[in-house]
C-alpha positions as CSV (number, residue, x, y, z in Angstrom):
1,M,-26.7,32.1,63.2
2,S,-29.0,35.1,63.6
3,Q,-27.7,38.6,64.2
4,A,-29.1,40.7,67.0
5,T,-30.6,44.0,66.2
6,V,-28.6,46.9,67.5
7,T,-30.5,49.7,69.1
8,P,-29.1,53.1,68.2
9,S,-28.6,55.8,70.8
10,F,-31.3,58.5,71.0
11,D,-29.0,61.0,69.3
12,E,-28.3,58.6,66.5
13,F,-32.0,57.8,66.1
14,K,-32.8,61.5,66.1
15,A,-30.1,62.5,63.6
16,A,-31.0,59.8,61.2
17,H,-34.7,60.6,61.2
18,L,-34.2,64.4,60.9
19,A,-31.9,63.8,58.0
20,R,-34.8,61.7,56.4
21,G,-37.2,64.7,56.6
22,F,-39.0,64.0,59.9
23,D,-40.0,67.2,61.7
24,E,-39.6,66.2,65.3
25,V,-38.1,63.3,67.3
26,L,-38.9,62.7,70.9
27,E,-39.1,60.2,73.7
28,R,-42.5,59.1,74.9
29,Q,-43.0,57.5,78.3
30,W,-46.2,55.7,79.2
31,A,-47.5,54.8,82.7
32,P,-48.1,51.1,83.5
33,N,-51.3,49.7,82.1
34,T,-52.3,52.8,80.1
35,V,-54.9,52.1,77.4
36,L,-55.5,54.4,74.5
37,G,-58.6,53.4,72.6
38,D,-59.1,53.9,68.8
39,H,-57.6,57.1,67.6
40,T,-55.6,58.7,64.8
41,H,-52.7,61.2,64.6
42,P,-52.2,64.0,62.0
43,F,-48.6,62.9,61.5
44,A,-46.8,59.7,60.3
45,V,-44.5,58.0,62.8
46,E,-41.5,55.7,62.9
47,A,-40.6,54.5,66.4
48,I,-38.5,52.0,68.4
49,V,-39.5,50.6,71.8
50,V,-36.6,51.1,74.3
51,Q,-38.2,50.0,77.6
52,G,-41.2,48.0,78.7
53,E,-43.8,46.6,76.4
54,M,-46.8,47.6,74.4
55,W,-49.5,46.3,72.1
56,L,-50.3,48.2,69.0
57,S,-53.6,47.4,67.2
58,C,-54.6,48.4,63.7
59,G,-57.9,46.8,62.6
60,S,-57.8,43.1,63.5
61,D,-53.9,43.1,63.6
62,T,-52.3,43.4,67.1
63,R,-48.5,43.5,67.5
64,H,-46.8,42.9,70.9
65,L,-43.8,45.2,70.9
66,K,-40.7,44.9,73.2
67,P,-37.4,46.7,73.5
68,G,-35.7,46.8,70.1
69,D,-39.0,46.4,68.2
70,R,-39.9,49.1,65.6
71,F,-43.2,50.2,64.3
72,E,-44.5,52.7,61.7
73,L,-47.9,54.3,61.1
74,D,-49.0,56.6,58.4
75,A,-50.9,59.8,59.3
76,E,-54.6,59.3,60.0
77,V,-54.4,55.5,60.5
78,L,-56.9,54.3,63.1
79,H,-55.1,52.4,65.9
80,A,-55.2,51.6,69.6
81,E,-52.4,51.3,72.1
82,R,-52.0,49.4,75.3
83,Y,-49.0,49.5,77.6
84,G,-47.7,46.7,79.9
85,E,-47.4,46.4,83.7
86,Q,-44.1,48.3,83.6
87,G,-45.3,50.9,81.2
88,A,-43.2,51.6,78.1
89,T,-40.8,54.1,76.6
90,Y,-40.3,54.6,72.9
91,W,-38.5,57.0,70.7
92,V,-40.6,58.4,67.9
93,A,-40.0,60.4,64.8
94,R,-43.0,62.4,63.5
95,R,-43.6,63.6,60.0
96,N,-46.2,66.3,60.2
97,K,-48.5,67.2,57.3
98,R,-47.5,70.4,55.5
């Protein structure tokens, strides 16, 4: 029997990531059908999708992410994002370069 993944509360997610050395933790909301072409960020991220759906592409690999799904990206990794018909919300912890 498989065990369902438990989604933490935002406060739990934030506290856990700040304790692990992330600099900031925030909620990102994206409008329906938003597309962000190839880009990078100067920070590493760990995130969890909490509403809607998105597609995250790195090179030839594309992941379809739904509520409860997590993703990570190192700083400066080239990627693209696409959000579904209902948009998407995710919680993200960022580790900025020092």
